[in-house]
C-alpha positions in Angstrom: 18.7 -42.0 -65.2 22.1 -43.0 -63.8 22.8 -39.1 -63.8 19.6 -38.2 -62.4 20.2 -40.7 -59.4 24.0 -39.4 -58.8 22.8 -36.0 -59.1 20.0 -36.8 -56.4 22.4 -38.3 -54.4 24.9 -35.8 -54.6 21.9 -32.8 -53.4 21.4 -35.3 -50.3 25.0 -35.5 -49.6 25.3 -31.6 -49.6 22.2 -31.0 -47.8 23.2 -33.3 -45.1 26.7 -31.8 -45.0 25.1 -28.2 -44.6 23.1 -29.6 -41.4 26.3 -31.2 -40.2 28.3 -28.1 -40.7 26.1 -26.3 -38.3 26.3 -23.8 -37.0 28.8 -22.2 -39.5 28.3 -18.5 -38.3 27.7 -17.0 -35.0 24.4 -17.8 -33.5 22.3 -14.9 -31.8 20.1 -15.1 -28.9 17.3 -12.7 -29.3 16.0 -11.4 -25.8 13.1 -9.3 -26.3 13.4 -7.0 -23.7 16.1 -4.4 -22.7 19.3 -4.9 -21.2 19.0 -5.3 -17.2 15.9 -7.3 -17.2 15.5 -10.7 -15.4 15.3 -12.4 -19.0 18.5 -10.7 -19.9 20.4 -12.0 -17.0 19.6 -15.4 -18.3 20.7 -15.0 -21.3 24.2 -13.7 -20.5 24.5 -16.5 -18.0 23.9 -19.1 -21.0 25.7 -17.4 -23.4 29.3 -18.9 -22.6 28.1 -22.7 -22.2 25.7 -22.6 -25.0 28.8 -21.2 -27.2 30.8 -24.2 -25.9 28.0 -26.8 -26.6 27.4 -25.4 -30.3 31.1 -24.9 -30.9 30.3 -21.1 -32.3 29.9 -17.8 -31.0 26.7 -17.1 -29.1 25.6 -13.6 -29.4 23.1 -12.0 -27.0 20.8 -9.2 -28.8 18.1 -7.1 -26.9 14.9 -5.6 -28.4 12.4 -4.5 -26.3 9.0 -3.1 -27.0 5.6 -3.9 -28.0 5.2 -6.7 -25.2 8.4 -8.4 -26.6 6.7 -8.7 -30.1 9.6 -6.2 -31.9 12.0 -9.2 -30.7 9.6 -12.0 -31.8 9.4 -10.6 -35.1 13.1 -10.0 -35.6 13.5 -13.8 -35.5 10.5 -14.5 -37.6 11.7 -12.3 -40.5 15.1 -14.0 -40.2 15.8 -16.9 -42.4 14.8 -20.5 -40.5 18.3 -21.4 -40.6 18.6 -22.1 -36.7 21.2 -18.9 -36.6 18.5 -17.0 -34.5 17.4 -18.5 -31.4 14.7 -16.6 -29.3 14.3 -16.5 -25.7 10.4 -16.6 -25.0 8.3 -16.6 -22.2 4.2 -16.4 -22.4 4.3 -12.5 -23.2 5.5 -12.5 -26.2 4.7 -16.0 -27.2 1.5 -16.4 -26.6 -0.1 -13.4 -24.9 1.2 -10.7 -27.5 -1.2 -12.0 -29.9 -4.1 -12.5 -28.2 -4.1 -9.1 -26.6 -2.7 -7.0 -29.4 -4.7 -7.1 -33.1 -1.6 -5.5 -34.8 0.6 -8.5 -33.5 0.0 -10.8 -36.7 2.1 -14.3 -35.6 1.2 -17.1 -33.8 2.7 -19.2 -30.8 2.7 -21.8 -33.6 5.1 -19.7 -35.7 7.8 -20.9 -33.4 9.2 -24.4 -32.7 9.6 -25.2 -29.0 13.0 -26.7 -28.2 13.7 -26.4 -24.5 12.1 -25.2 -21.3 14.3 -23.5 -19.2 12.9 -22.4 -15.9 10.1 -20.6 -14.5 10.2 -17.4 -12.0 8.1 -16.9 -8.8 6.4 -13.6 -9.1 6.8 -11.0 -5.9 4.8 -7.9 -4.9 7.0 -5.1 -4.7 5.7 -1.7 -3.7 7.7 1.9 -3.0 9.3 2.2 0.0 6.3 4.3 2.0 3.3 2.2 1.1 1.4 1.3 4.5 0.9 -2.1 3.6 2.9 -5.4 5.0 1.2 -8.0 3.1 -1.3 -8.4 -0.4 -4.4 -8.2 1.9 -3.3 -4.8 3.3 -2.4 -3.5 -0.4 -5.6 -4.8 -1.5 -7.4 -2.8 1.5 -5.7 0.2 0.7 -6.3 0.1 -3.2 -10.1 -0.1 -2.6 -10.3 2.8 -0.1 -7.9 5.1 -1.9 -9.3 8.4 -3.3 -7.3 8.3 -6.3 -6.5 5.1 -8.1 -3.0 3.5 -6.9 -0.5 2.8 -9.9 0.8 -0.4 -10.8 3.9 -0.9 -13.6 4.1 -3.6 -16.0 6.1 -4.7 -19.3 3.6 -3.6 -21.5 0.1 -3.7 -22.2 -1.4 -7.4 -22.5 2.1 -8.4 -20.7 1.5 -11.6 -18.0 2.4 -8.8 -15.4 -0.8 -7.0 -16.9 -2.9 -9.6 -16.7 -1.9 -10.6 -13.4 -2.3 -7.2 -12.3 -5.9 -7.2 -13.6 -7.1 -10.1 -11.8 -5.7 -8.7 -8.6 -7.6 -5.5 -9.3 -10.7 -7.8 -9.8 -9.9 -9.7 -6.7 -9.4 -6.8 -4.6 -12.7 -5.0 -6.3 -10.5 -1.6 -6.7 -9.7 0.4 -9.3 -6.5 0.9 -10.4 -4.0 2.8 -13.1 -1.7 1.1 -15.5 1.4 2.3 -16.1 2.8 0.2 -19.0 6.9 0.2 -19.7 9.2 -1.3 -22.4 10.3 -4.1 -20.2 10.8 -5.3 -16.5 14.1 -3.6 -16.3 12.6 0.2 -16.5 10.1 -0.6 -13.8 12.4 -1.1 -10.5 14.0 2.6 -10.8 10.6 4.0 -10.6 9.5 2.0 -7.6 12.5 3.3 -6.3 12.0 6.8 -7.1 8.5 6.6 -6.0 6.8 7.2 -9.6 4.4 4.1 -9.6 2.9 2.4 -6.2 3.6 -1.1 -6.9 4.5 -3.9 -9.2 4.1 -7.6 -9.7 7.6 -8.8 -11.0 9.5 -11.4 -11.3 11.7 -12.3 -8.3 15.4 -11.0 -8.7 18.4 -11.5 -6.3 19.5 -7.9 -6.1 15.7 -7.3 -4.4 17.4 -8.5 -1.2 19.8 -5.5 -1.0 17.0 -3.0 -2.2 14.7 -4.3 0.8 17.5 -4.1 3.0 18.7 -0.5 2.2 14.9 1.0 2.6 14.3 1.5 -1.2 11.5 -0.9 -1.9 9.7 -3.2 -0.3 8.4 -6.7 -1.0 5.3 -7.7 0.4 4.4 -11.1 -0.9 5.3 -14.1 -3.3 2.9 -15.4 -5.5 4.3 -18.8 -4.6 2.3 -21.4 -2.9 5.2 -21.3 -0.4 7.5 -18.7 0.9 10.5 -18.3 -1.1 14.1 -19.4 0.5 15.6 -16.4 -0.5 13.3 -14.1 1.3 11.7 -16.6 4.4 10.2 -13.3 6.0 7.9 -12.7 2.9 4.3 -14.2 3.1 3.1 -16.0 0.2 -0.4 -15.6 -1.2 -1.6 -19.0 0.3 -1.2 -17.3 3.7 -3.5 -14.3 2.9 -7.2 -14.1 3.5 -8.6 -12.8 0.0 -5.9 -14.1 -2.4 -5.4 -17.7 -1.5 -5.4 -18.8 -4.7 -3.7 -16.1 -6.5 -0.7 -18.2 -7.6 1.3 -17.3 -10.6 4.9 -17.8 -12.1 6.5 -17.2 -15.6 8.8 -19.7 -17.6 11.5 -18.8 -19.6 12.0 -21.4 -22.8 14.4 -21.4 -26.1 12.5 -21.6 -30.0 13.5 -21.0 -33.3 11.2 -19.8 -36.3 9.1 -22.9 -37.5 10.5 -24.2 -40.8 14.1 -24.8 -39.5 15.5 -28.0 -40.7 14.6 -30.9 -38.2 18.3 -32.2 -38.0 19.1 -28.5 -36.8 16.0 -28.2 -34.5 17.5 -31.8 -32.6 20.8 -30.8 -32.6 19.8 -27.4 -30.8 17.5 -29.2 -28.7 20.3 -31.7 -27.3 22.9 -28.8 -27.2 20.7 -26.3 -25.8 20.0 -29.3 -22.8 23.8 -29.8 -22.3 24.2 -25.9 -21.6 21.6 -26.0 -19.3 23.6 -28.4 -17.0 26.4 -26.0 -16.5 27.3 -25.7 -13.0 27.8 -21.9 -13.3 24.6 -21.2 -15.1 22.7 -23.2 -12.4 23.8 -21.7 -9.7 23.1 -18.3 -11.4 19.9 -19.2 -12.0 19.6 -20.5 -8.3 20.5 -17.2 -7.2 17.9 -15.2 -8.9 15.2 -17.6 -7.6 14.6 -19.5 -10.6 13.2 -23.1 -10.7 14.9 -25.0 -13.3 12.3 -27.7 -15.5 14.4 -30.9 -15.7 15.7 -32.4 -18.9 12.9 -33.3 -21.3 12.8 -35.0 -25.0 12.2 -32.4 -27.6 8.7 -34.1 -27.9 7.7 -33.3 -24.3 9.1 -30.1 -24.5 6.4 -29.5 -26.9 3.5 -31.0 -25.4 4.5 -28.5 -22.3 4.2 -25.8 -25.1 1.1 -26.6 -26.3 -0.6 -26.8 -22.9 0.8 -23.6 -22.2 -0.8 -21.6 -25.3 -4.0 -23.5 -24.3 -3.8 -22.4 -20.5 -3.1 -18.6 -21.3 -6.0 -18.6 -23.6 -8.2 -19.2 -20.8 -6.6 -17.0 -18.6 -7.5 -13.8 -20.9 -10.9 -15.0 -21.5 -11.4 -15.2 -17.8 -10.5 -11.8 -17.2 -12.2 -10.4 -20.0 -9.2 -8.7 -21.5 -9.8 -5.5 -23.2 -6.9 -4.2 -25.3 -5.8 -0.7 -24.2 
């Protein structure tokens, strides 16, 4: 009996030591979109402060495709040991499974750690579209002989669903051009290959506007953005007053990750999110940081977002392409 108790105590000690030693290897931060997109900027900005907080090397990985589900599956196919952190958004966490029958995982297959920031959406058009605001774009789409084209980060992505909502509200017929990620949309808008896109705001849009390469005709925020005070918000429109959307970024790990590691990661990520340089970068990108929250509060936020997005898919009667 004493021998058995001794073995149990030793096992418990070793398990505790393993958790205390975390992370004993480099930590991968998975971005489920190609390099250069808004999500990639966030990951590169937090890489250094998170490495310092964890006391380990953090490696940013990019794997785009299938509305972010390829990157999500990479994390879910790895061991649940906290060495793979997922930088997630509604696209791959919730919408991929609701809009694509080939996606087998569920939002609950991830453990939500920290909400990072939300990003306002803006309506960006090619430079020669004769529309100065979202009402004029809707009117143009209604009377076009050939359906106008819009870009998205993939079938069933948040951008795609928002654009479908715009199509319904505008009572127009549009043609969807899906991409593997947001980073590929802007070059084709500049080149005139697509007419418009509803995409998260990025700081470089200002330079592109000044250079006459694109037009930004609206923000889906309730108020004008401080970075673009001359761009009207949808609340100022005639037909799109309640067409308000934003998208959040968060950090998660695979379900089954030990509770001690989950709580360690929650605390260390929260510390990294307070880094002054990181917050400066987020501010420059027009992102709105979430306040610090307990692990329980963060997970309650995730549960409420899952429910909200499920309702969105039902409300627009989405049919997969």
